C-alpha positions as CSV (number, residue, x, y, z in Angstrom):
1,M,-15.8,-13.7,-21.5
2,S,-15.5,-10.0,-20.8
3,E,-13.1,-7.6,-22.6
4,L,-11.1,-7.4,-19.4
5,D,-10.6,-11.1,-19.3
6,E,-9.2,-11.0,-22.9
7,S,-6.7,-8.3,-22.1
8,G,-4.6,-10.5,-19.9
9,P,-4.2,-11.1,-16.2
10,R,-4.9,-8.5,-13.6
11,G,-1.9,-6.9,-11.9
12,R,-1.0,-7.5,-8.3
13,L,-1.7,-5.1,-5.5
14,V,1.2,-4.3,-3.2
15,L,0.9,-2.1,0.0
16,V,4.1,-0.6,1.3
17,T,3.6,1.0,4.7
18,A,6.1,2.6,7.1
19,A,6.1,5.2,9.9
20,R,7.9,7.7,7.7
21,A,6.4,8.9,4.4
22,D,9.8,9.3,2.7
23,A,10.7,5.7,3.7
24,R,7.5,4.2,2.3
25,A,7.6,6.2,-0.9
26,A,11.3,5.3,-1.5
27,L,10.7,1.6,-0.9
28,A,7.5,1.6,-3.0
29,S,9.3,3.2,-5.9
30,A,12.3,0.8,-5.7
31,V,10.0,-2.2,-5.5
32,A,8.0,-1.0,-8.5
33,A,11.2,-0.4,-10.5
34,R,12.1,-4.1,-10.0
35,L,8.7,-5.4,-11.2
36,Q,8.1,-6.1,-14.9
37,R,5.2,-3.6,-15.3
38,A,4.3,-1.5,-12.3
39,V,3.0,1.8,-11.1
40,V,3.5,3.6,-7.8
41,V,0.4,5.1,-6.1
42,D,1.5,7.4,-3.3
43,G,-1.3,8.2,-0.9
44,A,0.6,11.3,0.4
45,A,0.9,12.6,-3.1
46,L,-2.8,12.2,-3.6
47,E,-3.5,14.0,-0.4
48,A,-1.1,16.8,-1.4
49,A,-3.3,17.3,-4.5
50,V,-6.2,18.3,-2.2
51,T,-6.0,22.1,-1.6
52,S,-7.6,22.1,1.8
53,G,-8.4,19.9,4.8
54,A,-5.3,17.7,4.7
55,V,-5.3,14.9,7.2
56,P,-2.7,15.7,10.0
57,G,-0.6,12.9,11.5
58,W,-2.0,10.3,13.8
59,D,-0.3,11.5,17.0
60,E,-3.7,12.1,18.6
61,P,-7.0,10.4,18.2
62,P,-8.5,11.5,14.9
63,T,-11.7,13.4,14.6
64,S,-14.6,12.0,12.5
65,E,-13.7,14.5,9.7
66,Q,-10.1,13.3,9.8
67,L,-11.2,9.7,9.6
68,Q,-13.5,10.5,6.7
69,R,-10.6,12.2,4.8
70,R,-8.3,9.3,5.5
71,L,-10.9,6.9,4.1
72,L,-11.2,9.1,1.1
73,R,-7.5,9.2,0.6
74,W,-7.3,5.4,0.8
75,S,-10.3,4.9,-1.5
76,A,-8.7,7.2,-4.1
77,A,-5.4,5.4,-3.9
78,L,-7.1,2.0,-4.3
79,A,-9.2,3.3,-7.3
80,V,-6.1,4.5,-9.1
81,A,-4.3,1.2,-8.3
82,E,-7.3,-0.8,-9.7
83,T,-7.3,1.2,-12.9
84,Y,-3.7,0.1,-13.6
85,Q,-4.3,-3.4,-12.3
86,L,-7.1,-3.9,-14.8
87,E,-4.5,-3.2,-17.5
88,G,-2.2,-5.8,-16.2
89,L,0.2,-3.6,-14.2
90,D,1.2,-4.2,-10.7
91,A,0.1,-1.4,-8.4
92,V,2.5,-0.6,-5.5
93,V,0.6,1.6,-3.0
94,A,2.7,3.7,-0.5
95,E,0.3,4.4,2.4
96,D,0.2,5.1,6.1
97,A,-1.5,2.0,7.4
98,L,0.2,1.0,10.6
99,G,-1.3,-0.1,13.8
100,D,-5.0,-0.9,13.8
101,R,-5.2,1.2,10.6
102,L,-3.8,-1.8,8.6
103,E,-6.9,-3.8,9.2
104,D,-9.0,-0.8,8.2
105,F,-7.1,-0.4,5.0
106,L,-7.4,-4.1,4.2
107,D,-11.2,-3.9,4.8
108,L,-11.3,-1.5,1.8
109,V,-9.3,-4.0,-0.3
110,E,-11.5,-7.0,0.4
111,P,-12.1,-9.4,-1.2
112,E,-8.9,-9.0,-3.3
113,P,-5.6,-10.5,-2.1
114,I,-2.9,-8.0,-1.4
115,H,0.9,-8.2,-0.8
116,V,1.6,-6.3,2.5
117,V,5.1,-5.0,3.1
118,V,5.7,-3.4,6.5
119,V,8.8,-1.4,7.3
120,R,9.6,-2.5,10.9
121,D,11.7,0.6,11.8
122,G,9.4,2.9,13.8
123,A,6.3,0.8,13.1
124,D,3.4,1.0,15.6
125,P,3.8,-2.1,17.9
126,A,0.0,-2.6,17.5
127,T,0.4,-3.4,13.8
128,P,-0.7,-6.9,13.0
129,H,2.1,-9.1,11.9
130,W,0.7,-9.9,8.5
131,G,2.6,-9.9,5.2
132,L,6.3,-9.3,4.9
133,W,8.1,-7.3,7.5
134,V,11.4,-5.7,6.5
135,D,14.0,-3.6,8.3
136,G,14.1,0.1,7.6
137,T,17.8,0.2,8.4
138,D,19.0,-1.6,5.3
139,P,19.7,0.4,2.0
140,V,16.5,0.8,0.1
141,D,17.9,-1.1,-3.0
142,A,18.8,-4.1,-0.9
143,T,15.4,-4.0,0.8
144,A,13.6,-3.7,-2.5
145,D,15.5,-6.7,-3.9
146,D,14.5,-8.7,-0.8
147,V,10.8,-7.7,-1.1
148,V,10.6,-8.7,-4.8
149,T,12.4,-12.0,-4.1
150,R,10.0,-12.7,-1.2
151,L,6.8,-11.2,-2.6
152,A,4.9,-14.4,-2.1
153,D,5.6,-14.2,1.6
154,A,3.8,-10.8,1.6
155,L,0.5,-12.2,0.3
156,V,-2.5,-11.6,2.6
157,A,-5.9,-13.0,1.7
158,T,-8.6,-10.4,2.6
159,S,-11.5,-12.8,2.5
160,A,-12.3,-16.4,3.2
161,T,-13.4,-17.1,-0.3
């Protein structure tokens, strides 16, 4: 048995994604506050720490450099999340992963199960209907209560094993 196995169970991974950065950050923070032991990992905050070459919005098809930076941002967010998960904390990641980007994000998570929470308000209609979809029109506290209550409904298996 490894030292990690002796320290307790691994924390859960939760993705909160929404069209607006402020909406996903607020909901992620409110969800984390309701979990027993949790940390929020905000992809936008990680990107803001980079002094140059920030990834612009997804209004136009991204360049290969923009895609590379987006993958770097996601990888960094998942690395931070895993660090806390290994210590038994739940990691709530606030990230832009709507549309076909959701599948790309989940490919980086594989083979770990993840709880996916999608804020419906303004979501790209091409977003796969995986996980738990919530309205962005309800107060954030009510939505966070609903998410925590229905967290099992948000579970997405990222591999067949």
